[in-house]
C-alpha positions in Angstrom: -1.8 -40.5 13.4 -2.2 -37.4 11.2 -4.0 -34.2 12.0 -7.5 -33.6 10.8 -7.7 -30.8 8.3 -10.7 -28.9 7.0 -10.2 -28.9 3.2 -12.4 -25.9 2.7 -10.2 -23.8 5.0 -7.1 -25.0 3.3 -8.5 -24.1 -0.2 -9.6 -20.7 1.0 -6.3 -20.0 2.6 -4.4 -21.0 -0.5 -6.6 -18.6 -2.6 -6.0 -15.8 -0.1 -2.2 -16.4 -0.3 -2.3 -16.3 -4.1 -4.3 -13.0 -4.1 -1.9 -11.5 -1.6 1.1 -12.5 -3.7 -0.6 -11.0 -6.8 -1.4 -7.8 -4.9 2.1 -7.4 -3.7 3.5 -7.8 -7.2 1.1 -5.2 -8.5 2.0 -2.8 -5.7 5.7 -3.2 -6.5 4.9 -2.8 -10.2 2.7 0.4 -9.9 4.5 2.3 -7.2 3.3 4.1 -4.1 0.1 3.6 -2.1 -2.6 6.2 -1.9 -1.6 7.3 1.6 2.1 7.7 0.5 1.0 9.8 -2.4 -1.2 12.1 -0.3 1.6 12.4 2.3 4.1 13.4 -0.4 1.7 15.9 -1.9 1.0 17.4 1.6 4.7 17.9 2.2 5.2 19.6 -1.1 2.3 21.9 -0.5 3.6 22.8 2.9 7.0 23.6 1.6 5.5 25.8 -1.1 3.3 27.7 1.4 6.4 28.1 3.7 8.4 29.5 0.8 5.6 31.8 -0.4 5.2 33.1 3.2 8.8 34.3 3.3 8.6 36.2 0.0 9.4 39.9 0.0 6.9 42.2 -1.7 
């Protein structure tokens, strides 16, 4: 005896998986996420402020 499967659920899950794969490919293709970019920018800004704070006049 086989298991009863809701075909709508299977179709939707298949569509979600395809979109996830496409999104992962685009993420790898286009680089960093927004949060990674903002973190990198914040670190650079902090380093600049730290360096400017130690400057002699």
